[in-house]
Phi, psi and omega in degrees: 000131180268175186293329178294317178295319178297319180296318178297321179296315179297320178296320179296319178296319181294339179271350180290145174291155182304326181297335182273345185293325178295317178296319178296318180297320178296318179295320178296319176301318178297316179298319179295321177301313180299320180294323184282344181286143176296145180292131180291151175288159181268159172065215187292331177302320180296313181297319179295320182294321181282337178279343180080012180289139180083001182275350183254146176274351183272134177266112182266003186301309183293320180297320179290323179295324181292333180289334185279000000 
Protein backbone atom coordinates (compact mmCIF):
# COMPACT_ATOMS: atom_id res chain seq x y z
CA UNK A 1 0.00 0.00 0.00
CA UNK A 2 1.46 3.35 -0.94
CA UNK A 3 1.17 6.63 0.95
CA UNK A 4 -1.68 7.91 -1.26
CA UNK A 5 -3.77 4.82 -0.47
CA UNK A 6 -2.99 5.16 3.23
CA UNK A 7 -4.02 8.82 3.13
CA UNK A 8 -7.33 7.93 1.44
CA UNK A 9 -7.94 5.29 4.10
CA UNK A 10 -7.26 7.78 6.90
CA UNK A 11 -9.57 10.31 5.27
CA UNK A 12 -12.31 7.68 5.04
CA UNK A 13 -11.89 6.84 8.74
CA UNK A 14 -12.06 10.52 9.64
CA UNK A 15 -15.42 10.86 7.86
CA UNK A 16 -17.02 8.01 9.83
CA UNK A 17 -19.46 8.90 12.59
CA UNK A 18 -18.23 8.26 16.11
CA UNK A 19 -20.71 5.40 16.50
CA UNK A 20 -18.90 3.46 13.75
CA UNK A 21 -15.42 3.81 15.22
CA UNK A 22 -15.89 1.05 17.81
CA UNK A 23 -17.00 -1.36 15.09
CA UNK A 24 -14.02 -0.33 12.95
CA UNK A 25 -11.64 -0.85 15.89
CA UNK A 26 -13.10 -4.32 16.47
CA UNK A 27 -12.65 -5.20 12.81
CA UNK A 28 -9.06 -3.96 12.87
CA UNK A 29 -8.39 -6.12 15.95
CA UNK A 30 -9.81 -9.10 14.04
CA UNK A 31 -7.60 -8.41 11.03
CA UNK A 32 -4.55 -8.16 13.29
CA UNK A 33 -5.52 -11.46 14.94
CA UNK A 34 -5.67 -13.14 11.51
CA UNK A 35 -2.25 -11.75 10.58
CA UNK A 36 -0.73 -12.97 13.85
CA UNK A 37 -2.01 -16.55 13.49
CA UNK A 38 0.39 -19.18 12.13
CA UNK A 39 -0.32 -20.13 8.55
CA UNK A 40 -2.20 -23.45 8.36
CA UNK A 41 -0.60 -26.40 6.65
CA UNK A 42 -2.13 -27.41 3.38
CA UNK A 43 -4.10 -30.54 2.55
CA UNK A 44 -4.51 -33.47 4.89
CA UNK A 45 -1.81 -32.24 7.29
CA UNK A 46 -4.04 -29.27 8.08
CA UNK A 47 -7.10 -31.45 8.69
CA UNK A 48 -5.15 -33.83 10.91
CA UNK A 49 -3.70 -30.95 12.92
CA UNK A 50 -7.10 -29.38 13.65
CA UNK A 51 -8.65 -32.76 14.46
CA UNK A 52 -5.89 -33.45 16.98
CA UNK A 53 -5.12 -36.83 15.45
CA UNK A 54 -1.69 -38.10 16.25
CA UNK A 55 -1.38 -35.73 19.20
CA UNK A 56 -1.63 -38.55 21.75
CA UNK A 57 1.06 -41.08 22.65
CA UNK A 58 -1.64 -43.62 23.57
CA UNK A 59 -2.66 -46.19 20.95
CA UNK A 60 -6.41 -46.59 21.16
CA UNK A 61 -6.64 -49.00 18.21
CA UNK A 62 -6.83 -52.23 20.22
CA UNK A 63 -9.24 -50.81 22.80
CA UNK A 64 -11.57 -49.64 20.06
CA UNK A 65 -11.36 -53.00 18.25
CA UNK A 66 -12.38 -54.85 21.41
CA UNK A 67 -15.58 -52.77 21.65
CA UNK A 68 -16.71 -54.00 18.23
